N, C-alpha and C positions, 0 to 999 in steps of 0.2 A: 109937311104928312111925315106921320110915323112910318116908320119900317119894319112892316113885319118881316115873321121868320120866313111865309112864304114868298113876300118880295125879296128879301134876301137871296132866296135859295135862285130862284128866276133869276136876279141878275149876278151872281156870284159863281151860279155852278155848283154851289156846296151840297151839301147832304141835305135831302128833302125829306123830313120827316111826317109821315102820312096824317100824324094829327093835326098839324099845322093847316093840312086842308081839308078837313073837317071828317076824318074816319074816328070810328064810335070804336073804342078797345073791348067794348064790354059784350059786344057780339048782339046787340040787341038793333041797332038803326044799321042802314043799308048803307055799305060803306064802299060800294062800286065806283059812284062817282068822284069820293075824294082820292081815293087808289088812283084813278085814270088821271086827272090832275095832277097829280104828286109824279107820276110818270111823264107825264105830258110838260114838266115844269123845268127842263133844261139841265136841272140837275142830273149827272151821270151816277150818281147813288142815291138810292130811296130805302128808307129807315122803318121798317115796322117794329115799334116799340112792343114790348109783351102785352101781350092780349089776343083777343079775338076777333077776329075782322071778318062781318056776315059781307057776304057777295052775296046779288041776284043777278049777275052777267056776266060772261066771261073777260078776264083781266087781260088786255092786249096791252102785252110789253112788248113796246119799240126795243129794236136790237141796237147795242149799245147799253145798257142798263143794268146796273148790278142791284139787285131786291137784295136785301138782308134783315135780318131780325135778332133776334137775343137768345135763339136756341128753338129746334124745331118742335120742342114740346111745350114751348110757353109762347109763343109768336106765332100765331094759326089764323091762313084763309080759309074760311068755311063757304061752300056752296051751297045758298038756299037756290040751285037749278038743274038743269039735268045736262047742261051744257059741260066745254072742257073748262074748268079752274081758271088757269091761267095759260097764255099760250103765245109764242112769237110771230111778230110778220115777216113773211118774207123780205129776207134781206139782199146783199149783192154779195154776201161770204165773205165778206172783208175780215180778216183779224181782228178782235177787238178784247181787252182782260176786262171789258164792263160788261160783257156777254154773262151775266151772274147771277146767279142764286144761290145764296145760301143763309145756313140760319134759319128755316121757315120748315112750318109744317103745313103741309093743303089736307083737308076732309071734306064731308059731307054733313049740312044738317041733317037733323030728320026726316026721315019720309025721303030724300030728294035722293039722287043716284047718277053724276055727272060722268059726262062721257070718256074723256079722258082729264087728271089731276094737274099734269105737266106737257104741256105738247111743244115740243120745240122741232123749227123747222128753220133749213135754209141758213145755219149757222155756221162759224169756223171761228175755233177755239171758245167755245163756249166751257163755262165752270160749273156744274153744280153739286155744293161740298153743304155736308149734315146739313141734309134734307130729309123729312118724312111724309109719304103721301100715304093716307090709312082711311078705314071708315067707308069703303065703299064706292069710290069711281070703278068705273066699268076698267078701263085702263090706269096704270098709275104712271108711267113716263112714259111717253113715246117717241121718238124720235125717226123722223124723213131728211134726209140728205145733211146730216150732220156731220163734220171734218175737225179732227185734231182736239177733240173734247175730252175732260176731266171728268169724270163723275165720282165723286168720293165720298165716304161716310152718307148713304143711300137707305132707309127703310121703307119699303113697301108692305102692305099688311091688308088684307083683304079685300083687294080688288076682286070684281062677280066675274071679269076674263082672263087678264094677262097685265101680271105687276109689271115687267120692261120689257116694251116692244122695238124692236129693230126693225123698220120697214122702208125699201125701195125697190125699185121696178128693174135695177139695174147699176154696175158699178158705175155710171157716170151721175145715178143719183143716190149713190150710195150712202151707208153708216159707218164712215172712213176713219179710219188710224183714231179711234176713240180710247182712251183707258178707262175702265170702271173696276173701283177697288173698295173695300171694307162695303159688301153689298148685302144686306138681309131682306130678304122676303121670305114673307110668310103669308100661310092662309089663303094663298090665291086661286082660280080657276088651275090656270099656265103661271109659271113662276115669269120664263123669260122667254121669249120669244123672237128666234130673225128668221125671216120672212122674207118670200120672194127672192130676189138676189143679193139681198143682206148684206152686202158691203164687204169691206176688205181690211184685213188687219186689225183687227177690235181686241183688245187683253182682257180678260176679266181677272182680277185677282183679289181673295180671301171672299170669294160668296157663298153663301149661306142662304139654300131655299128647304124649305119647310111647309109641310101640312098642304100642298098643294092638291087640289081634287082632281088633279089630271095629269098633264106631264110637267116637273118641273122644270126643263129646259127642253124645248123644241127647235131646232133648225131644219129650215127650209131648203136654204142654199147660204153659201157665204164662201169669200176667199180667204183662208188664214184668221182664223179665229182660234184663239187659245182661252184655256179655264186653268188657273194655276190654285190650286187649295179650293176645289168647289167641296161642299159639305152639302148633303144632301140627307132627309131624316122627315120620316113618316110620311113620303109622297106617295100617291096612289101609283103611280105608274113611273115609268124608267125614265132616263134621257131619252129623245123621238129625236134620230136624227132619218130624214127623208131626203138629203142631198146638200152638196156641199165638198168643199176640196180642203185640202190640210186643215183638220180640225184635231187640236192636240189639246188633251186632258191630264194633268201632271199634277200629281200628290193629293188626291181625292179621297174623298172619304163616301161612304154609302153606308147609313143605317139606317136603311129603306128594307124592308124584307124583300127585297126585287132585284132582280139584275141590276145592275148600273147603267146601261144603256142597251139600245134595243135600235137598229138600222133597219128602215122598211123605205122598197121600193127604190132602192139605188144599192150600186154594190158595195159601197162602204170604201173606196179606196182614197186613202190619206184620212185614216181616223187612227189616232195610235191613243193609247190610255198607258201612260206612264205614273208607276207607283200607286197604284189604289189600294187604300185600306178599309178593307169590305170587314165590317164589323157585323153582320147581317148574313153574311153567309150565300147572298143573293150571286155573287159575282160578277164578271165582266157583262159579260152576254153579249148581245150585237151580232149572233149567229153565226159568228165564226170568222166574221169579216172585219176585224178591226188586229192591227197589231200592239202588242201589249208589251210592256215590259213592267216586270215584275218586280214589289219590294226584295227581291232575294236576288236581283239580276239576271233573270232570265228573261227571252224574249219569245213571245208566242205570234209566231208569223200566221196569218190569214190563211183558211183554207181556199186552193185554187184549184180549178177546172183548166186542164190545157188544151186551148183552142184545136177542135179538129180529131180529139183521138179518143174522146168517151171514155177518157178517163179522170175519176177525180180524186185528187190526192188531200188528206189532212195535212194541215197548219202544223210545222214542227215547233218544235220547243226548245230553243237554243238555252241552255242552265246557266252558260256565264261568257266573259269572256276574258282571258287574262294574257299577258304578254312578260317578257322578260330576254334576261340572255345565258345560255348555256355555254358549256366548256365540253368540245370535241375531246376525247382521251382514249388512249391505245388498250384496247383489250385484249389484246392479242397473246399476253403471256409474256411478251419482251418486252415490256416495263418503257416503252418508248416514250418520248418528251415530245409533244407534239407542237408546234409552235401556232397558233391563232390568230386572227384580227376577231374585233367584236363579231360574235353570232347569237345571233335576233330568233326570238321565237314568240310566235303568238297562236293563242287558242282560243277558238271562236267555238262554244257548245263543244263536241266529241273531236273536233278536227284540229290537230297539231300541224301549224308550218313554222319549218323554223331551217334557217339557211346557216352557211358555214365556208368559213375560210381557215384552212390548216394547211401546215408543212410539214411533211416525217424530213427526219432529222437525216443523216448521213446514216446508214445501218447496212450491214449483210446477216441480218439476223433472217433466218427459213422460215417463219411462221407467216401461214395465211393471216391478210390485215381483218382485223377487227375493230371498228369504231364505236365507242358508247359514250356515255353520258347524257342521252336524249333526256329533255327535260320531263315529258312521260311516259309510264308504261306501254308499248305498240300493241294493239290489237289487231290479229290476221298480219297481212304481207301489203307492201306499198314502195314503191320505185321510189329510189334518191336518184336525181334529175345534176348530171353534171353540168354544170354552164361554162368552166374552163379549167383545162388540165393541163400540168406539162407533160406528161403519159400520155403518148399516144394511143399504146392499147387498151388503156384504162376505158371504160363504156358506160357502166352504170353502177349503180348499189342498188341493195335490197336491204329492206327491216325484216327484223326477225318477231315471227312470232310470242307475243310475250316475255317481250326482251326489251333494253333500251338500248340495243346498241344495232348499227346495220354491216353490212359485207360486202366489200367492192367485186366488181366483175370485171374480166376482157370481153372483149368483141368476141371472141371463140366461147366463151359461156364459163372458162375455168375461175381460179382465185388466184390473185395476185398475191406473193411475198412480201411480206417489209421489206425486202434486199430489192425488189421492184421497182418501190416505188418511193427508194430512196433519194431524199431532197428535193421529192414531188409537191408542187403546189396543186391543191387542188380547191376550186370553188364549187358553191351548187345551192340547194335546197330539196327538202324532205317533207313530203304531206303524208300522214299518216292520220289513223284514226284511234281512239284510246278511249277506254271507260273511264277513265278518273275524272 
């Protein structure tokens, strides 16, 4: 008996070509049965050569199978039915490098509106790469209890409801620890939805969402979701956050003529927007409940209402953060040379905190002491706290308004002379406000 390619695939576990099982690459005949046979052949890899493969029922993909073609624009599975185009059966969550779909396209035949393009559930370590879902599924890609997956170079277009849908009822059934990168989501009603308890630690890199008729991104709940490089253009609504914790957006672009984000239904605690490039002047939005780090290195804190006081405070803007070292100098007029350790300063917004460690030389000079060299101009008067000194009568210091220096004071309020501090070692901290 001649050994056919199909028989060889079953015996050896080699690549199963759907054409060898009777699939029609012209899209005329129904290829559902042929694809099902290829998936059940025992081969770990099932190949779809260039062509269009008509299906009239859902392709149930067993776990541990790699489905792949010649590219999402040329190897296409088309649904002449209204159910899911392809879905997985529940598995035991064992990791398997063959839980893979690559280089395939999924779409609807004319007049049909399938429920879901790709439905993945109960999978550990799935890989979906270079895949396109287009032409009208209600949901493009739906994930339920999917762990440690990689989704790369995904295009989802013209879905009547949701492009990519992450769904769970709790963290124990969540869509957890997945990475999505190079995602293009266009002309869907909702771009990406993270629903219910949503999942834990999902990262989205380089995501573009355009032309959504509703929200480009909607988060109902989640733990630790991060978007790096989210691009929004021509969407009807802003990003909508209804719940969640530790939600971060970094290096995002907003070309839609609306605010980048809105927060409804909860306080928005844990939502951070870092470096938003807003080309439409829509702003961040979010009802003042979002921590913002802007392109100019300013930090905008959320508005808070202190409990029980009835007083609402407006969130402050911290313009910058800087740090460095400074050298305390004698400005008494005696030209003394001070010995100093490493003296550091930190500036957060308008508040400068500087420490010092200085030692006076042996001197009999009678001038009142003055220490200069502060890294920023002082506004107002602020205390200098002495943590250690070898002079028992020395109590404190005080900065001078509109100056770069501060003065020493004894416990009785008088000013010491340089001679009073001869060979003295003094260590402490200054905290003051500046307008620089």
